[in-house]
C-alpha positions as CSV (number, residue, x, y, z in Angstrom):
1,M,-8.2,-17.2,9.6
2,K,-4.6,-17.7,7.7
3,H,-5.0,-17.1,4.0
4,K,-2.8,-19.7,2.1
5,T,-1.9,-19.0,-0.9
6,S,-3.6,-19.9,-3.5
7,H,-1.9,-22.5,-6.7
8,Q,-4.8,-22.2,-9.1
9,A,-4.2,-21.2,-12.8
10,T,-6.3,-18.7,-14.4
11,E,-7.7,-19.2,-18.2
12,P,-4.9,-20.7,-20.4
13,G,-2.4,-18.2,-22.4
14,R,0.3,-18.7,-24.2
15,N,4.1,-18.6,-24.4
16,Q,5.5,-14.9,-25.9
17,R,8.9,-13.9,-27.5
18,S,9.8,-10.4,-28.4
19,A,10.2,-9.6,-31.8
20,A,12.0,-6.8,-31.6
21,F,15.3,-9.2,-31.2
22,D,16.2,-12.2,-33.0
23,H,16.5,-15.1,-31.3
24,G,19.0,-18.1,-32.4
25,G,20.4,-21.2,-30.4
26,V,24.4,-21.3,-30.0
27,M,25.3,-25.9,-30.2
28,I,28.3,-26.1,-28.1
29,A,29.4,-29.6,-27.8
30,G,31.4,-30.8,-24.8
31,L,31.3,-27.9,-22.5
32,P,31.6,-28.9,-19.1
33,S,28.6,-28.0,-17.2
34,G,30.5,-27.6,-14.2
35,A,33.7,-25.5,-15.6
36,P,35.2,-22.5,-13.9
37,E,33.4,-19.2,-14.8
38,V,36.4,-17.5,-17.2
39,E,36.8,-21.0,-18.3
40,R,33.9,-21.1,-19.4
41,A,33.4,-17.9,-20.9
42,A,35.9,-18.2,-23.1
43,S,34.2,-21.7,-24.0
44,V,31.0,-19.9,-25.2
45,A,33.0,-17.0,-26.5
46,S,35.0,-19.0,-28.9
47,H,31.9,-20.8,-30.1
48,T,30.7,-17.8,-31.1
49,H,32.9,-16.5,-34.0
50,S,30.4,-17.3,-36.7
51,I,27.6,-15.2,-35.5
52,A,27.4,-11.6,-36.5
53,T,28.0,-9.0,-34.2
54,P,26.6,-7.1,-31.8
55,A,24.6,-9.7,-30.2
56,F,24.2,-11.2,-26.4
57,V,24.9,-14.3,-25.6
58,F,22.9,-16.4,-23.0
59,D,24.0,-19.8,-21.3
60,L,20.7,-21.6,-20.6
61,P,23.0,-24.6,-18.9
62,A,25.4,-22.2,-16.2
63,I,21.7,-20.3,-15.2
64,D,19.9,-23.9,-15.2
65,Q,22.9,-24.7,-12.4
66,A,22.4,-21.5,-11.1
67,A,18.7,-21.8,-10.8
68,A,19.1,-25.5,-8.8
69,R,22.0,-23.7,-6.3
70,V,19.5,-21.2,-5.5
71,A,17.0,-24.2,-4.7
72,S,18.6,-26.1,-3.0
73,I,19.3,-22.8,-0.6
74,A,15.7,-22.5,-0.7
75,Q,14.8,-26.2,0.7
76,Q,17.4,-26.1,3.0
77,A,15.9,-22.5,4.2
78,G,12.4,-24.0,4.3
79,C,11.6,-21.4,2.0
80,R,9.3,-20.6,-1.3
81,A,11.7,-19.5,-4.5
82,L,10.1,-16.7,-6.9
83,Y,12.3,-15.4,-9.5
84,S,12.0,-11.6,-10.3
85,I,11.9,-11.4,-14.1
86,K,12.9,-8.5,-14.4
87,A,16.0,-9.1,-13.8
88,L,16.2,-11.0,-17.9
89,S,12.7,-12.0,-19.3
90,L,13.6,-13.8,-22.3
91,P,10.9,-16.5,-22.6
92,E,13.2,-19.1,-22.7
93,V,15.8,-18.0,-19.7
94,V,12.7,-17.7,-17.6
95,E,11.1,-21.7,-18.6
96,T,14.5,-22.6,-17.3
97,I,14.8,-21.2,-13.9
98,A,11.1,-21.7,-13.6
99,R,11.3,-25.5,-13.8
100,R,13.3,-25.6,-10.7
101,L,11.5,-22.5,-8.6
102,D,8.4,-22.1,-6.7
103,G,7.3,-19.7,-9.4
104,L,7.5,-16.1,-10.1
105,E,8.0,-12.4,-9.2
106,A,6.7,-9.9,-11.7
107,S,6.4,-6.3,-11.9
108,S,4.1,-5.2,-15.1
109,N,1.0,-7.0,-16.7
110,C,3.8,-7.9,-19.5
111,E,5.6,-9.8,-17.4
112,A,2.6,-11.4,-15.4
113,R,1.0,-12.4,-18.8
114,L,4.1,-14.0,-19.5
115,A,4.7,-15.8,-16.2
116,R,0.6,-17.3,-16.7
117,G,1.2,-17.8,-19.9
118,M,3.9,-19.8,-19.0
119,F,2.2,-21.5,-15.6
120,D,-1.1,-22.5,-18.1
121,A,0.9,-23.9,-21.2
122,R,2.3,-26.2,-18.4
123,N,-0.9,-27.2,-16.9
124,A,-2.0,-28.0,-20.2
125,I,1.0,-30.5,-20.8
126,G,-0.4,-31.6,-17.4
127,D,3.2,-31.6,-15.7
128,G,1.6,-31.1,-12.3
129,K,4.4,-28.8,-10.9
130,R,2.4,-26.1,-9.3
131,S,3.7,-22.8,-9.6
132,I,3.2,-19.2,-7.4
133,L,2.7,-15.8,-9.7
134,H,3.6,-12.7,-7.2
135,L,3.2,-8.8,-8.1
136,T,4.5,-5.9,-6.8
137,T,5.6,-2.4,-8.7
138,P,4.8,1.5,-7.2
139,G,2.8,2.1,-10.4
140,L,-0.4,0.3,-10.5
141,K,-2.7,1.7,-12.8
142,P,-6.2,1.2,-12.6
143,D,-7.1,-0.2,-15.9
144,E,-4.5,-3.0,-15.4
145,V,-5.5,-4.3,-11.6
146,P,-8.6,-5.8,-13.0
147,E,-6.2,-8.0,-15.0
148,L,-3.8,-8.4,-13.3
149,A,-5.8,-9.4,-10.3
150,K,-7.1,-12.2,-12.5
151,L,-3.7,-13.0,-13.7
152,C,-1.7,-13.0,-9.7
153,D,-1.7,-15.1,-7.2
154,A,-1.2,-12.5,-4.7
155,I,-0.5,-8.6,-5.6
156,T,1.3,-6.7,-3.1
157,F,0.9,-3.0,-2.5
158,N,3.5,-0.7,-2.5
159,S,1.7,2.1,-0.6
160,L,-1.1,2.9,1.5
161,T,-2.9,4.7,-1.2
162,Q,-2.5,1.2,-3.4
163,W,-3.7,-0.6,-0.8
164,E,-6.8,1.7,-0.2
165,R,-7.3,2.4,-3.2
166,F,-6.9,-0.9,-5.3
167,G,-7.5,-3.3,-2.2
168,P,-11.3,-4.2,-2.9
169,M,-10.7,-5.4,-6.4
170,V,-7.8,-7.5,-6.3
171,A,-9.8,-9.5,-3.2
172,A,-13.0,-8.9,-5.0
173,A,-10.9,-11.6,-7.9
174,G,-10.0,-13.5,-5.7
175,A,-5.9,-12.8,-5.7
176,E,-4.4,-12.4,-2.3
177,R,-2.8,-8.5,-0.8
178,G,0.4,-8.3,0.2
179,L,1.9,-5.1,1.5
180,R,5.8,-3.8,1.0
181,V,7.4,-2.8,4.0
182,N,10.4,0.1,4.0
183,P,12.3,-1.8,7.3
184,Q,13.7,1.7,6.9
185,L,17.7,-0.6,7.7
186,S,19.8,0.2,5.0
187,W,22.6,-2.2,3.6
188,I,24.1,0.1,0.1
189,A,25.9,3.1,0.7
190,D,24.9,4.1,-2.8
191,E,21.5,6.1,-2.5
192,R,21.0,5.3,-6.2
193,Y,20.3,1.2,-5.3
194,D,19.1,1.8,-1.4
195,P,15.5,1.1,-1.3
196,C,15.6,2.1,2.3
197,R,16.9,5.4,1.4
198,P,15.6,8.2,3.4
199,S,12.0,9.6,1.7
200,S,12.2,6.0,0.2
201,K,9.2,5.9,-3.0
202,L,9.7,1.7,-2.3
203,G,7.5,0.6,0.4
204,V,5.8,1.5,3.7
205,P,8.1,3.2,6.3
206,L,8.1,0.2,9.1
207,D,7.2,2.8,12.0
208,Q,4.6,4.0,10.6
209,L,2.9,0.4,9.4
210,A,3.4,-0.6,13.1
211,I,1.1,2.9,14.5
212,E,-1.4,2.2,11.3
213,L,-2.0,-1.6,12.3
214,T,-2.5,-0.8,15.8
215,R,-4.6,2.4,15.1
216,R,-7.1,0.8,12.6
217,P,-6.7,-2.9,12.2
218,H,-9.8,-3.2,11.0
219,D,-9.1,-1.7,7.6
220,F,-6.0,-4.3,6.8
221,A,-8.5,-7.7,7.4
222,G,-7.0,-9.5,4.5
223,L,-3.5,-8.6,4.3
224,A,-1.7,-12.0,3.6
225,G,1.5,-11.3,3.4
226,L,4.4,-8.5,3.5
227,E,7.7,-8.2,1.3
228,F,10.6,-6.2,1.6
229,H,13.3,-5.9,-1.0
230,T,16.5,-3.7,1.2
231,N,19.9,-5.2,-0.5
232,F,21.8,-5.1,-4.0
233,R,24.7,-7.8,-4.7
234,A,25.1,-9.0,-1.2
235,T,27.2,-11.6,-0.7
236,S,26.1,-12.8,2.9
237,T,22.8,-13.7,4.0
238,T,23.3,-11.6,7.6
239,P,21.4,-8.6,6.2
240,V,17.9,-10.9,6.2
241,E,18.2,-12.2,9.5
242,A,18.7,-8.5,11.2
243,T,15.4,-7.5,8.8
244,V,13.9,-10.0,10.2
245,D,14.7,-9.3,13.9
246,R,14.0,-5.6,13.1
247,L,10.4,-6.3,12.1
248,I,9.3,-9.0,14.9
249,E,10.9,-5.6,17.2
250,M,8.4,-3.5,15.3
251,L,5.7,-5.4,14.3
252,G,5.2,-9.0,17.0
253,D,2.0,-10.1,17.1
254,H,0.1,-8.3,13.7
255,L,2.6,-11.1,12.0
256,K,0.6,-14.1,13.6
257,S,-2.6,-13.0,11.1
258,L,-0.5,-13.0,8.8
259,A,0.1,-15.7,5.3
260,W,3.5,-15.1,4.4
261,M,6.6,-13.0,4.2
262,N,8.6,-12.2,0.7
263,L,11.9,-11.9,2.4
264,G,13.0,-10.0,-1.2
265,G,15.9,-10.5,-3.4
266,G,19.5,-8.7,-3.6
267,Y,21.3,-11.7,-2.8
268,D,24.1,-13.5,-4.4
269,L,23.1,-17.0,-3.4
270,A,23.4,-18.4,-6.6
271,H,27.3,-18.5,-5.6
272,M,27.8,-18.0,-2.1
273,S,28.8,-20.6,0.3
274,D,26.9,-22.6,2.9
275,A,28.1,-20.9,6.0
276,D,26.8,-17.4,4.0
277,V,23.4,-18.5,3.7
278,V,22.9,-19.7,7.6
279,P,21.2,-16.6,8.6
280,L,18.6,-16.7,5.7
281,V,18.5,-20.1,7.9
282,R,17.7,-19.4,10.7
283,A,15.1,-16.0,9.8
284,A,13.1,-18.5,8.0
285,E,13.4,-21.1,10.4
286,R,12.2,-18.2,12.8
287,L,9.7,-17.2,10.8
288,R,7.7,-19.7,10.7
289,S,8.3,-21.4,14.2
290,E,6.8,-18.2,16.1
291,F,5.0,-17.0,12.9
292,D,3.8,-19.8,11.0
293,L,4.5,-17.8,8.0
294,D,5.7,-19.3,4.9
295,V,8.6,-17.7,4.4
296,L,9.1,-16.6,0.4
297,I,12.2,-15.4,-1.1
298,E,12.8,-13.3,-4.5
299,P,16.2,-14.3,-6.6
300,G,16.9,-12.4,-10.1
301,S,20.1,-10.9,-11.1
302,T,22.4,-13.8,-8.8
303,L,20.9,-16.6,-11.9
304,V,21.6,-14.7,-14.5
305,R,24.2,-11.7,-14.6
306,R,27.0,-14.2,-14.7
307,H,25.9,-15.7,-17.1
308,G,25.4,-13.3,-20.6
309,Y,27.8,-11.6,-23.0
310,L,27.8,-9.1,-25.2
311,I,29.6,-10.0,-28.1
312,S,31.1,-7.0,-30.0
313,S,33.7,-6.6,-33.0
314,V,36.1,-3.7,-33.5
315,V,35.5,-1.4,-36.2
316,D,37.5,1.5,-35.8
317,L,41.7,1.5,-34.5
318,F,43.1,4.8,-33.3
319,E,45.3,6.7,-31.7
320,S,44.0,9.8,-29.1
321,E,46.6,12.1,-27.9
322,G,48.8,8.9,-26.6
323,Q,45.9,6.8,-25.8
324,S,44.9,3.9,-28.1
325,I,40.9,3.6,-29.3
326,A,38.4,0.9,-30.1
327,V,35.4,2.0,-31.7
328,L,33.5,-1.2,-30.9
329,D,30.1,-2.1,-33.0
330,T,28.1,-1.8,-29.5
331,S,27.4,1.0,-27.1
332,V,26.0,2.1,-23.6
333,A,22.7,2.2,-25.3
334,H,23.0,-1.7,-25.4
335,L,24.6,-1.4,-21.3
336,A,23.3,1.5,-19.5
337,E,24.0,0.5,-16.4
338,V,27.6,1.0,-17.5
339,F,26.7,4.5,-18.2
340,E,23.7,5.0,-15.4
341,Y,26.1,3.8,-13.0
342,Q,30.0,4.5,-14.5
343,R,30.8,1.0,-13.8
344,P,33.2,-0.2,-16.6
345,A,31.9,-3.5,-18.0
346,R,34.0,-6.8,-17.7
347,V,36.3,-7.6,-21.1
348,L,37.0,-11.1,-21.0
349,G,40.7,-11.8,-21.6
350,H,41.6,-8.2,-19.9
351,V,44.9,-8.2,-18.3
352,I,46.1,-6.4,-15.3
353,G,49.3,-4.3,-16.5
354,G,48.9,-6.3,-20.0
355,P,51.0,-4.8,-23.0
356,H,48.6,-3.8,-25.3
357,R,45.7,-0.9,-23.5
358,Y,42.8,0.6,-24.8
359,T,39.9,2.3,-24.3
360,L,37.0,0.8,-25.5
361,A,34.4,3.3,-27.0
362,G,30.7,3.1,-28.5
363,S,29.8,3.2,-31.7
364,S,27.5,6.3,-30.7
365,C,28.4,9.9,-30.9
366,L,27.9,10.1,-27.2
367,A,31.6,11.5,-25.8
368,G,30.3,9.4,-22.5
369,D,30.1,6.5,-24.7
370,L,33.2,4.4,-23.2
371,L,33.0,0.9,-22.0
372,A,35.6,0.0,-20.5
373,E,39.9,0.6,-20.5
374,A,41.5,-3.0,-20.8
375,A,44.3,-4.7,-21.3
376,F,45.1,-7.7,-24.0
377,A,48.2,-10.2,-24.4
378,E,48.2,-9.1,-27.7
379,P,46.8,-6.0,-30.0
380,L,43.4,-5.9,-31.3
381,E,42.7,-5.4,-35.3
382,L,39.8,-4.3,-37.6
383,G,37.2,-7.3,-37.0
384,S,38.3,-8.5,-33.1
385,R,36.2,-9.4,-30.5
386,V,35.9,-8.1,-28.0
387,V,33.6,-10.3,-25.4
388,L,31.7,-8.4,-22.4
389,C,30.9,-10.3,-19.4
390,D,28.2,-10.7,-16.8
391,V,25.6,-8.9,-18.8
392,G,22.5,-11.2,-18.3
393,A,21.0,-9.2,-15.9
394,Y,19.5,-5.3,-16.5
395,A,20.9,-5.1,-19.6
396,L,18.8,-6.7,-22.3
397,S,16.0,-5.0,-21.3
398,K,17.0,-2.0,-20.6
399,V,18.3,-1.2,-24.5
400,Q,18.2,1.4,-26.3
401,N,17.8,2.7,-29.9
402,F,20.0,6.0,-29.4
403,N,21.6,7.1,-33.0
404,G,19.8,4.8,-34.6
405,L,21.8,1.9,-33.5
406,A,20.3,-1.5,-33.9
407,P,19.9,-3.6,-30.8
408,P,21.7,-6.6,-30.7
409,A,20.8,-10.2,-31.4
410,V,20.4,-12.5,-29.2
411,R,21.6,-16.1,-29.3
412,L,20.9,-18.9,-26.4
413,V,23.9,-21.5,-25.4
414,S,21.9,-24.8,-25.8
C-alpha cells in the first residue's frame, strides 16, 4: 500500500525571530520589481545611506518574485516545491517564500520548530493553505527524534544506521520515513561541494541500496520515499534527468512501492529559461507515469542568493607596497564562504579596468581577511559605502564573532 504525504499540522506554535540580529525595514518607494539585477541592486543600495554599517539587506519583493518563478516551474513539471530553510532562515524570508511554495525542508530541530510554528500560525487564521514539512540531516540525535517526528510530515534518513535506529520511533509518531540515496553520479568537479564524492557522508550509496532492497525487502516496509541532492548552482536541469534515469535503472520495480521522490536542490531554477527546465519536466513525468510517484524539488539558494547585500563602510585607506588597501567595517567572519572557498565577494560598482583599484580588506587581525579586489570609477574615501552582492544564501547563517566583531544588523526591503 502506498503512503502519501500527510499535511496534518501539530499543536499550535509561534513564529520565531533570532535575538542575535537587529531587524528593520528599508522602505523603497517606486522601486520597479522587474528591474534588471544590477539596476535593482544599485537602487537598493542607494536607499541604505541612512543605516548603520555593517548591515545585511534582503530584498523581499525580489525574493517573492524568485519564489513565484520557482512555483511556476514546479507547476509546469507537476512537482511540489519545498524551500530549503538552511539557505536563509530569517522568519520574514521564510514566510515570503512559503506563501508561494508547497512547503519547507528543514535540517535541524530549530528549523523544524520555525517551520511548524509558521504553519500553525497560518492555520490559526484559516488561510486554507496546506503545507508540508520534510527534514533530513546527517546528524540526528536520539533525544531530538521524538520532537522532530511530531513536527515533521516526513523524515528522510541519511544512512541505513539512522533508518534502523530511529525508523520505528518515527513511524510510531505518524511521520513518514524516507532515505537519502547517493546516486554515485558526480556533477561537480570540486569535491568540497560534491555530495557524490568518493566515500561520501551524504546518503546511502545507490549500489548498496539496490542490494539491500533486494536482499531484505521486509526491513524496508514502510519506506515512503527517496531523496537525492547532487548539484550546486547548476544552470541546467539535465543532471536531474540523468540521475533519475540511473535510479530507475538500478532500483527498477522497487520504486513502485514508494509514494514520493525528492529530486533535491542545487539548481538555479529561479533564473533558468523554460528550455533549461525541460529535462526536469521529463524526469518528473517519467516518475509519475511509470511509478505513480509524487515528485518534490528542494530549491534553496536560488531563491535568495542574488537578493541579499552586505552594506559596509570604508574605515581606513592606505598604501601597502604599491597597492591601495581599503579596510571595511565588515570581515570574512561575516561572509564565511569568501574565506572557506576562496571565492571573492562580488562588489557593486566594480569596473573592469577602472582607474581606482583597491584590495578590500576586513577589519579582523587575520592576514587573509580579504574580501575582493575591486576597481571603481571614482576613488574611495573614508566613510564610502561598499556594497557586496549575492550574499543572500549561506552568509547570515554562518556569521561568526571572530575578534569580537559585532554581527551585521539585518534590514529588509519591503
